C-alpha positions in Angstrom: -6.5 -4.6 -7.8 -2.9 -4.6 -6.5 -1.7 -2.8 -3.4 0.1 0.0 -5.2 -3.0 0.9 -7.2 -5.2 0.7 -4.2 -3.0 3.0 -2.1 -2.6 5.6 -4.8 -6.3 5.6 -5.6 -7.4 5.9 -1.9 -4.8 8.6 -1.2 -6.1 10.7 -4.1 -9.7 10.1 -3.0 -8.8 11.5 0.4 -6.9 14.3 -1.2 -3.7 13.4 0.5 -0.2 14.1 -0.8 2.4 11.4 -0.6 4.0 13.4 2.2 0.6 13.5 4.1 0.2 9.8 3.8 3.8 9.2 4.9 3.3 11.4 8.0 -0.1 9.8 8.9 1.2 6.3 8.6 4.6 6.9 10.2 6.8 5.8 7.3 9.1 7.7 5.1 8.2 9.5 1.9 10.5 7.3 -0.1 8.7 4.2 1.1 5.3 5.7 -0.1 6.9 6.4 -3.5 8.3 2.9 -3.8 5.0 1.4 -2.7 3.0 3.4 -5.2 5.4 2.5 -7.9 5.0 -1.2 -7.2 8.4 -2.0 -5.8 8.3 -5.7 -5.1 10.6 -5.9 -2.1 9.0 -3.9 0.7 8.6 -4.6 4.4 5.2 -6.1 5.1 4.9 -4.4 8.5 5.4 -1.0 6.8 2.9 -1.8 4.1 0.4 -2.6 6.8 1.2 0.7 8.6 0.2 2.5 5.4 -2.9 0.3 4.8 -4.0 1.0 8.4 -4.7 4.6 7.4 -7.4 3.2 5.1 -8.6 0.6 7.6 -7.1 -2.3 5.6 -4.3 -4.8 6.0 -2.5 -7.3 3.9 -4.0 -10.8 4.1 -3.7 -14.2 2.7 -5.6 -14.9 -0.5 -5.7 -18.1 -2.5 -3.9 -18.2 -5.8 -5.5 -19.4 -9.0 -4.0 -22.6 -10.2 -4.8 -24.2 -13.5 -6.1 -27.7 -13.4 -3.8 -30.3 -15.0 
């Protein structure tokens, strides 16, 4: 699951509006909208601010590579 899907799903589970999530995480409403729409160029520190509301953070994960 990608970050945008995770955040939108968790926000809805907690019955938060985008404005509620923006206020709780300390970022702007536009940032939440961009994040949920999957914008690829977002500040990682702000993404982690939002994820912290759900007790998560961005981490390093291995990529799948095809064997030659």
